[in-house]
PASE-836694 format. One line per 2 residues: for each residue y negated, x, z of C-alpha. Coordinates in Angstrom, 3 decimals. Example, Ala and Ser with C-alpha at 12.3 -4.5 7.8 and 13.67 -1.06 7.14 Angstrom:
# residues 2
4.500:12.300:7.800 ~ 1.060:13.670:7.140
***
This chain:
# residues 326
1.625:-9.850:-38.805 ~ -0.845:-12.609:-38.467
1.381:-15.164:-39.308 ~ 4.017:-13.746:-36.545
1.224:-14.033:-33.908 ~ 0.534:-17.439:-34.642
3.850:-18.448:-34.607 ~ 4.628:-16.967:-31.327
2.589:-19.671:-29.349 ~ 3.219:-20.451:-25.957
4.825:-23.813:-27.091 ~ 7.332:-22.180:-29.159
8.524:-19.684:-26.349 ~ 8.751:-22.626:-23.972
10.614:-24.412:-27.005 ~ 13.302:-21.660:-26.932
13.454:-21.557:-23.086 ~ 14.390:-25.071:-23.193
17.009:-24.979:-25.635 ~ 18.680:-22.085:-24.105
18.538:-23.548:-20.609 ~ 19.825:-27.241:-21.759
22.346:-25.953:-24.358 ~ 21.258:-28.028:-27.029
18.493:-29.134:-29.576 ~ 19.308:-32.685:-28.248
18.889:-32.248:-24.733 ~ 16.179:-29.681:-25.084
14.085:-32.469:-27.387 ~ 14.767:-35.037:-24.497
12.894:-32.567:-21.910 ~ 10.006:-31.754:-24.168
9.326:-35.601:-25.092 ~ 10.328:-34.413:-28.989
12.978:-35.940:-31.646 ~ 15.576:-33.414:-32.149
14.788:-33.424:-35.993 ~ 11.262:-32.155:-34.610
12.517:-29.465:-32.677 ~ 14.857:-28.072:-35.400
11.898:-28.245:-37.962 ~ 9.949:-26.034:-35.445
12.554:-23.669:-34.622 ~ 13.136:-23.297:-38.554
9.270:-22.618:-39.141 ~ 9.727:-20.119:-36.518
12.715:-18.320:-37.873 ~ 10.638:-18.241:-41.125
7.605:-16.679:-39.370 ~ 9.720:-13.891:-38.133
11.967:-13.586:-40.821 ~ 15.168:-13.727:-38.611
18.046:-16.341:-37.554 ~ 17.212:-17.303:-34.138
20.532:-19.550:-33.390 ~ 24.148:-19.296:-35.298
24.200:-22.500:-36.993 ~ 27.934:-22.254:-37.507
28.712:-23.488:-33.879 ~ 28.091:-26.713:-32.753
26.396:-25.794:-29.155 ~ 22.738:-23.972:-29.595
24.428:-20.402:-29.817 ~ 21.337:-17.478:-29.790
21.985:-14.683:-31.966 ~ 21.164:-11.053:-30.775
17.201:-11.432:-32.471 ~ 17.464:-15.113:-30.789
18.380:-13.584:-27.062 ~ 15.779:-10.946:-27.113
13.040:-13.255:-28.305 ~ 14.040:-15.640:-24.970
14.264:-12.809:-22.757 ~ 10.456:-11.025:-23.731
9.517:-15.079:-24.309 ~ 10.048:-15.689:-21.015
8.319:-12.565:-19.712 ~ 5.509:-13.467:-21.749
5.212:-16.805:-19.851 ~ 5.591:-15.490:-16.620
2.986:-12.959:-17.343 ~ 0.987:-15.739:-18.739
1.245:-17.896:-15.696 ~ -0.049:-14.697:-13.659
-3.019:-14.009:-15.701 ~ -3.897:-17.595:-15.018
-3.164:-17.823:-11.318 ~ -5.144:-14.322:-11.322
-8.160:-15.714:-12.826 ~ -8.375:-18.686:-10.801
-8.171:-16.555:-7.579 ~ -10.898:-14.114:-8.487
-12.948:-17.371:-9.110 ~ -12.477:-18.448:-5.723
-13.189:-15.341:-4.182 ~ -9.921:-13.400:-4.114
-9.565:-9.978:-4.981 ~ -6.822:-9.200:-7.589
-6.019:-5.788:-6.449 ~ -7.006:-4.733:-2.745
-6.568:-0.737:-2.111 ~ -6.473:0.472:1.488
-6.215:3.965:2.852 ~ -4.701:4.509:6.209
-5.076:8.019:7.989 ~ -1.650:9.228:9.020
-1.909:9.301:13.126 ~ -2.802:5.224:12.917
0.356:3.205:13.943 ~ 2.756:1.923:11.133
3.926:-0.799:13.116 ~ 0.445:-2.001:13.628
-0.541:-1.670:9.890 ~ 2.844:-3.544:8.916
2.133:-6.438:11.192 ~ -1.079:-6.763:9.681
0.036:-6.850:6.313 ~ 2.808:-9.241:7.325
-0.057:-11.768:8.589 ~ -1.915:-10.934:5.636
0.996:-12.199:3.211 ~ 1.853:-14.964:5.189
-1.443:-16.529:4.562 ~ 0.036:-17.767:1.224
1.943:-20.235:4.078 ~ -1.249:-21.465:5.750
-1.485:-24.776:5.556 ~ -5.359:-24.705:5.830
-6.508:-26.091:2.300 ~ -9.014:-22.854:2.312
-6.633:-20.340:1.580 ~ -3.524:-22.194:0.491
-4.353:-21.001:-3.480 ~ -4.783:-17.674:-1.860
-4.510:-14.403:-1.456 ~ -1.889:-13.738:-4.076
-3.977:-10.572:-3.737 ~ -1.593:-7.282:-4.859
-2.045:-5.255:-1.889 ~ -2.149:-1.282:-2.301
-1.541:0.919:0.751 ~ -1.503:4.756:0.736
-1.558:7.578:3.664 ~ -4.084:9.998:3.598
-4.645:12.901:5.880 ~ -8.405:14.510:7.642
-10.682:14.298:4.674 ~ -8.365:12.906:2.313
-8.959:9.169:3.733 ~ -12.669:9.489:3.101
-12.057:11.224:-0.573 ~ -10.184:7.942:-1.146
-12.712:5.826:-0.232 ~ -15.770:7.622:-1.603
-14.059:8.113:-4.956 ~ -13.497:4.736:-5.471
-9.419:4.853:-5.011 ~ -9.445:2.371:-2.302
-11.523:-0.492:-0.931 ~ -10.803:0.127:2.846
-10.050:3.423:4.866 ~ -9.029:3.089:8.542
-8.923:6.407:10.221 ~ -11.551:8.251:9.066
-13.602:10.772:10.697 ~ -17.304:10.105:11.510
-18.938:13.530:10.439 ~ -18.677:12.837:6.402
-21.911:12.966:4.720 ~ -22.602:9.304:3.727
-23.043:9.092:0.064 ~ -24.569:5.513:0.549
-23.300:2.083:-0.095 ~ -20.565:2.868:2.898
-20.395:0.729:5.495 ~ -18.535:2.582:8.825
-17.823:1.008:12.305 ~ -15.861:2.576:14.578
-12.083:2.359:15.345 ~ -11.724:4.676:18.357
-11.360:7.718:20.213 ~ -7.861:9.299:20.073
-6.455:12.629:21.750 ~ -4.843:15.267:20.550
-2.634:17.281:23.014 ~ -1.483:20.767:22.714
2.848:20.150:22.862 ~ 5.791:22.562:22.164
9.607:21.823:22.257 ~ 11.152:22.763:26.398
13.190:25.538:24.019 ~ 10.256:27.149:22.719
9.066:30.335:24.125 ~ 5.420:29.002:25.077
7.018:26.261:27.409 ~ 7.602:28.789:30.074
3.958:30.429:30.265 ~ 1.492:29.854:32.479
-1.133:27.855:31.964 ~ -3.777:27.672:29.990
-2.996:29.356:27.209 ~ -5.058:31.934:25.401
-5.531:32.359:21.578 ~ -4.312:35.839:22.337
-1.010:34.293:23.151 ~ -0.959:31.394:20.738
-1.584:33.556:17.508 ~ 1.996:35.617:18.072
3.591:31.601:17.651 ~ 3.892:29.549:14.575
1.467:26.944:14.170 ~ 2.569:23.466:12.424
-0.247:21.944:10.558 ~ -0.543:18.727:8.595
-2.027:19.403:5.218 ~ -5.310:17.828:4.098
-4.671:15.329:0.940 ~ -8.222:15.786:-0.219
-8.188:17.236:-3.913 ~ -11.862:17.265:-4.463
-13.834:17.525:-0.808 ~ -12.963:20.567:1.032
-9.720:20.272:2.995 ~ -9.941:20.295:6.610
-8.313:22.792:8.599 ~ -8.180:22.538:12.263
-6.866:24.316:15.134 ~ -5.550:27.582:13.200
-6.164:31.028:14.331 ~ -6.525:33.682:12.027
-3.198:35.761:11.237 ~ -1.049:33.253:12.696
1.764:31.896:10.847 ~ 1.557:28.103:9.737
4.455:25.897:9.061 ~ 2.542:23.408:6.678
3.925:19.702:6.658 ~ 2.948:16.227:4.796
2.449:14.590:7.588 ~ 2.245:14.007:11.461
5.500:12.435:11.718 ~ 7.001:15.465:10.075
4.980:17.557:12.214 ~ 6.322:15.841:15.286
9.602:16.574:13.903 ~ 9.209:20.259:13.495
7.748:20.736:16.820 ~ 10.675:18.395:18.468
12.807:21.043:16.855 ~ 11.172:24.126:18.237
9.512:25.186:14.717 ~ 6.117:26.060:16.196
3.332:24.763:18.039 ~ 0.099:22.531:17.708
-1.654:19.636:18.656 ~ -0.614:15.928:18.178
-2.163:12.553:19.176 ~ -1.260:12.247:22.603
-0.171:8.082:21.865 ~ 2.299:9.569:19.358
3.735:12.666:21.910 ~ 3.716:10.363:24.821
7.012:8.560:24.787 ~ 8.530:12.537:23.657
7.058:14.232:26.672 ~ 8.214:11.422:28.919
11.882:11.944:27.657 ~ 11.182:15.382:28.268
12.075:16.172:24.586 ~ 7.937:17.858:24.617
5.968:19.796:26.675 ~ 2.354:19.501:26.811
0.579:22.615:27.334 ~ -2.984:23.498:28.775
-5.065:25.708:26.722 ~ -8.579:27.544:27.152
-9.707:25.246:23.909 ~ -8.695:21.899:26.226
-7.633:18.472:24.455 ~ -9.594:17.717:21.384
-10.643:14.063:21.189 ~ -11.747:12.483:17.711
-13.127:9.272:16.843 ~ -12.215:7.396:14.170
-13.748:4.976:12.205 ~ -13.044:2.411:9.798
-14.934:2.502:6.197 ~ -15.505:0.603:3.154
-18.008:-0.026:0.204 ~ -20.517:-2.259:1.021
-21.977:-3.116:-2.757 ~ -18.953:-5.560:-3.982
-21.142:-7.164:-6.759 ~ -23.098:-10.289:-7.296
-20.377:-12.741:-5.459 ~ -20.117:-9.782:-2.498
-17.273:-8.735:-0.315 ~ -13.733:-10.563:-1.267
-11.976:-12.645:0.839 ~ -8.912:-10.209:0.947
-11.090:-7.501:2.426 ~ -13.291:-9.741:4.355
-9.887:-10.638:5.999 ~ -8.631:-7.218:7.150
-12.292:-6.352:8.374 ~ -11.857:-9.777:10.681
-8.745:-8.392:11.929 ~ -10.403:-4.882:12.421
-13.270:-6.251:14.809 ~ -10.717:-7.257:17.326
-10.517:-4.439:20.057 ~ -6.804:-5.193:19.958
-5.984:-4.623:16.776 ~ -7.934:-1.152:16.943
-6.172:-0.252:20.253 ~ -2.837:-1.001:18.803
-3.487:1.388:15.542 ~ -4.571:3.885:18.175
-1.734:3.538:20.528 ~ 1.102:1.734:19.572
3.524:4.724:18.130 ~ 7.300:4.382:18.473
9.113:6.598:20.990 ~ 12.022:8.857:20.617
15.178:7.276:18.856 ~ 18.026:6.546:21.604
***
């Protein structure tokens, strides 16, 4: 086993790749700066170490056997991974994180989030020498709801949480900054029974109609339940966009972000109704772990924090939601 590992060097794998690409030992030798006899000798050594035949000697061309084809395929993969590891190590040394995980609260603008992702990925094309080698950071996005966004950060599942509520207890080491307020309004479809009733609607009326609720994604923390009445029928959905779809179909009633409902109300697809509870305004924040080791905050996280310092970006995350399909 040791001899096999010693035989499978990057040079040996590169040699196999060169022979396969050029189609002959002679051409591969020229590319690698060797004489053909030296290349032939190296191939025989590799075959002896692996105890397989890598090339069909009956052909004038460098014809791979099945074993040779497998070694070529895996060898190319290993060479690619070696290059990737070297690049990631270089990026870490330069301050760029290998991976950056971000949790985005479900009520925020998906369009704006992906515009930020696009800009982040575009750093690779920058002419600025300071970032030309970056970021190369593997970005992981996830969508969470209510307490689930905060839980993902506290448990170390993400590096940055965008859209967390401010009332959670801070266990320490977490920085919190305001994203902005978001108003939630009560809506139903025009053909829903509540649409024709006088306002403000009272709990005694609402309790007889199905509410649509978004499931909190928290697994270990206590999930939040908002604006549900005891004994009320509930349809639970996985996202705010699913809730909006359910409301548009008249499957229930409930509170949704005003920016998300605005275009549907203007188009007449939803009706805003006043309740005795009034509209609910939530204060959203973005948060990250302050303790980042001896090197401090990584450059990828710092880039996202810089974007979130912009009032325009924060407003877009809260406000820019797609309207009804034409």
